[in-house]
C-alpha positions in Angstrom: 109.7 102.7 106.7 108.8 105.8 108.7 105.2 105.9 109.8 103.3 109.2 110.4 100.6 109.9 112.9 97.2 108.7 111.7 94.5 110.3 113.8 95.1 112.9 116.5 94.4 111.4 119.9 93.8 113.0 123.2 91.8 112.4 126.3 89.8 109.2 126.7 88.7 108.6 123.1 90.4 107.2 120.0 88.2 107.3 116.9 88.4 105.0 113.9 86.6 105.5 110.6 84.2 102.7 109.7 86.0 102.3 106.3 89.3 101.7 108.2 87.7 99.1 110.5 86.2 97.3 107.4 89.6 97.2 105.7 91.3 95.8 108.8 88.6 93.2 109.2 88.7 92.2 105.6 92.5 91.7 105.6 92.2 89.2 108.4 95.7 89.9 109.7 96.0 90.3 113.5 99.5 91.9 113.5 98.4 94.6 111.0 95.3 95.4 113.0 97.2 95.5 116.3 99.9 97.8 114.8 97.3 100.1 113.4 95.6 100.4 116.8 99.0 101.1 118.4 99.7 103.8 115.8 96.4 105.5 116.5 96.9 105.4 120.2 100.5 106.7 120.1 100.0 109.5 117.5 103.1 111.7 117.0 104.9 109.9 119.8 105.0 106.6 117.8 108.4 104.9 117.8 108.9 101.7 115.9 111.4 100.1 118.3 108.9 100.7 121.2 106.1 99.3 119.0 108.0 96.0 118.4 108.8 95.8 122.1 105.3 96.6 123.3 103.5 94.5 120.7 106.0 91.6 121.0 106.8 91.7 117.3 110.0 90.7 115.6 111.3 92.9 112.8 109.9 90.5 110.2 106.4 90.6 111.8 106.6 94.4 112.0 107.7 94.8 108.4 105.0 92.5 107.1 102.3 94.4 109.1 103.6 97.8 107.7 103.6 96.3 104.2 99.9 95.2 104.7 98.9 98.6 106.1 100.6 100.4 103.3 99.0 98.2 100.7 95.6 99.0 102.2 96.5 102.7 102.1 95.9 102.9 105.8 99.4 104.4 106.5 101.5 106.9 104.6 103.3 106.0 101.4 107.2 106.1 101.5 107.2 109.5 99.8 104.7 111.0 102.3 106.6 109.4 105.2 109.8 111.1 104.1 108.1 114.4 104.6 106.6 113.4 107.9 109.3 111.5 109.8 108.3 109.7 113.0 109.8 110.8 116.2 113.0 109.0 116.8 114.0 107.2 120.0 115.0 109.6 122.7 118.6 109.5 124.1 119.0 107.1 127.0 118.9 108.6 130.5 122.1 109.4 132.2 121.9 106.9 135.0 123.8 107.8 138.2 126.1 105.4 139.9 123.6 105.2 142.8 120.7 104.3 140.4 122.7 101.6 138.7 123.8 100.1 142.0 120.3 100.2 143.4 119.0 98.4 140.3 121.6 95.7 140.5 121.0 95.1 144.2 117.2 95.3 144.0 116.5 93.5 140.7 117.6 89.9 140.7 117.1 89.6 136.9 119.4 92.6 136.2 121.8 91.2 138.7 122.0 88.0 136.7 122.8 90.0 133.5 125.6 91.8 135.4 127.0 88.5 136.6 127.0 87.1 133.1 128.6 90.2 131.8 131.5 89.9 134.3 132.1 86.3 133.3 132.1 87.3 129.6 134.3 90.4 130.1 136.5 88.6 132.6 136.5 91.5 135.1 134.4 93.5 137.5 132.1 95.8 135.6 133.2 99.4 135.2 130.7 102.2 135.6 130.6 102.6 131.8 130.0 98.9 131.2 127.3 98.9 133.8 125.6 101.9 132.2 125.6 100.1 128.8 123.8 97.1 130.4 121.4 99.4 132.2 120.6 101.2 128.9 120.0 97.9 127.2 117.8 96.6 130.0 115.9 99.7 131.0 115.9 102.1 128.0 115.9 99.5 125.1 113.7 97.1 127.0 115.7 93.9 126.4 114.6 91.3 129.0 117.2 89.7 131.2 117.1 86.3 129.5 117.5 88.0 126.1 120.5 90.0 127.3 122.1 86.9 128.7 121.7 85.2 125.3 123.3 88.2 123.7 126.3 88.2 126.0 126.7 84.5 125.6 126.6 84.8 121.8 129.2 87.6 121.8 131.5 85.5 124.1 131.2 82.5 121.8 131.8 84.5 118.6 134.5 86.9 119.7 136.1 85.6 122.8 137.2 89.0 123.9 134.2 91.2 124.2 134.2 95.0 124.5 131.6 97.4 125.9 131.1 98.7 122.3 130.3 95.2 121.1 127.6 94.9 123.8 126.1 98.3 122.9 126.0 97.7 119.2 124.4 94.2 119.5 121.8 95.6 122.0 120.7 98.2 119.6 120.7 95.7 116.7 118.6 93.2 118.7 116.2 95.9 119.8 115.9 97.2 116.1 115.2 93.6 115.0 112.4 93.2 117.6 114.2 90.5 119.6 112.4 90.8 122.9 111.8 87.2 123.8 114.0 84.1 124.3 112.2 82.5 121.4 113.0 85.4 119.1 116.6 85.4 120.2 117.0 81.6 119.5 115.4 82.1 116.0 117.7 85.0 115.3 120.9 83.3 116.4 119.9 80.1 114.4 119.4 82.2 111.3 122.6 84.2 111.8 124.6 80.9 112.1 123.0 79.6 108.9 123.8 82.9 107.1 127.5 82.8 108.0 128.9 81.3 104.8 126.9 83.4 102.4 127.4 86.5 104.5 131.2 86.0 104.3 131.0 85.7 100.5 128.9 88.9 100.3 131.4 90.8 102.5 134.2 89.6 100.2 132.6 90.9 97.0 131.9 94.2 98.7 135.6 94.4 99.7 134.8 94.1 103.4 136.3 90.7 104.1 138.2 90.2 107.4 135.8 92.0 109.7 132.3 91.6 111.2 129.6 93.7 109.5 128.3 96.7 111.5 124.7 96.4 112.7 123.4 98.5 109.8 125.5 96.5 107.3 124.2 93.3 108.8 120.6 94.4 108.4 121.1 95.0 104.7 123.1 91.9 104.0 120.7 89.6 106.0 117.8 91.2 104.0 119.5 90.3 100.7 120.0 86.7 101.9 116.4 86.3 103.0 115.2 87.7 99.6 117.1 84.8 98.0 120.2 86.6 96.5 123.7 85.1 96.3 127.1 86.8 96.4 127.3 87.1 92.6 124.1 89.1 92.5 125.5 91.4 95.1 128.6 91.8 93.0 126.5 92.8 90.0 124.6 95.3 92.1 127.9 96.8 93.3 129.1 97.2 89.7 125.8 98.9 88.7 126.0 101.1 91.8 129.5 102.4 91.0 128.5 102.8 87.3 125.5 104.9 88.1 126.6 106.6 91.3 130.4 106.6 91.4 130.5 105.9 95.1 129.3 103.3 97.7 125.8 103.7 99.1 124.0 101.0 101.1 120.7 102.7 100.3 121.3 102.7 96.6 122.6 99.1 96.7 119.5 98.0 98.5 117.3 99.8 95.9 118.9 97.8 93.1 118.4 94.6 95.0 114.8 95.4 95.8 114.1 96.2 92.1 115.5 92.8 91.1 113.6 91.0 93.8 110.3 92.5 92.6 111.1 91.1 89.1 112.0 87.7 90.5 115.7 88.0 89.6 118.0 86.6 92.2 121.0 85.0 90.4 123.7 86.4 88.2 122.4 84.4 85.2 118.8 85.7 85.7 119.9 89.3 86.1 122.3 89.4 83.1 119.7 87.8 80.9 117.4 90.8 81.6 120.3 93.4 81.8 123.0 92.1 79.4 125.0 95.3 79.8 126.0 94.0 83.3 129.0 91.6 82.9 129.3 88.4 84.9 130.9 89.0 88.3 134.2 87.5 89.4 133.9 84.4 91.7 132.9 85.4 95.3 136.3 84.2 96.6 138.2 86.7 94.5 137.8 90.3 95.7 136.4 92.6 93.1 138.2 95.9 92.3 137.4 98.5 94.9 138.1 101.6 92.8 134.8 103.5 92.1 133.8 104.0 88.5 132.7 107.4 87.2 128.9 107.7 87.3 127.1 107.3 84.1 126.0 110.6 82.7 123.0 109.3 80.8 121.1 106.0 80.5 117.7 105.4 79.1 117.4 102.2 81.2 117.2 103.9 84.6 114.3 102.8 86.8 112.1 105.6 88.1 113.4 105.2 91.6 117.0 105.4 90.3 116.4 108.5 88.4 114.7 110.2 91.4 117.5 109.0 93.7 120.2 110.3 91.4 118.6 113.6 91.0 118.4 113.9 94.8 122.0 112.8 95.2 123.4 115.3 92.6 121.3 118.1 94.0 122.8 117.3 97.5 126.3 117.2 96.0 125.8 120.6 94.3 124.5 122.1 97.6 127.5 120.8 99.5 129.8 122.2 96.9 128.2 125.6 97.0 128.4 125.7 100.8 132.1 124.9 100.6 132.7 127.7 98.0 133.3 125.2 95.1 
């Protein structure tokens, strides 16, 4: 969720309302209180990746704290946040060759990362590869031991590792709040346990035979942690194509979230409540990839679906007009 500035801050003082302090004390949640203080202090310069790094929070800890603050009405609602987006992370600096060489020679921790990378890549680092490591270490703030775990993981999983692999995983780990060796170990253990079910979900989504991209992994891992299986994802895909007529991770996640809130996580539970959805094919058999035409009317649409579809159709009409259609 995007979080907006709470109280303008400047100079030496940050002011909290007594009602806000009472709410934070009453919830008895240290992560939520700490995140709120960080939000107040950062104001419009707040960035969630930096917050997780500075507060030593994983993505799960951060999301729980956001949920608590939202429930207490201490931060913006999703609708308000959409109108007041938080400043996104700035582009990484363009490090010069001299800067990167000086960092490698003068920082033994970064030198260890570079040595590990050369073992993993099987060659002396190019300037581009060194810049990717520098970005992960300096700009994203991933510590040396975490970066070494990341490189070792990629080498174990892929064998042949590319610069792009390192870059994608570095951003994924930073977005997941993996800034300690303990968080890295927990993440890698969870990812190993998720492998079989993740593969089944990729098959029913017609994405078998490749690794999920970082954004795709975030969605799929979230479905697994919510307790869904591949058959439930297949049902959600069917409903998505029926309603929307195209693939959208955002819409798919909305369907899964609506079922999760109702306590529905298996195909049997879902079809019992929504009998219009047919039982999916087994996860080992790829479902048909052809999109279905979107439904023109349905009295069973959830509020979020109706709003999302209206927004989607308005965007489609706008794009059509701009193209002279």
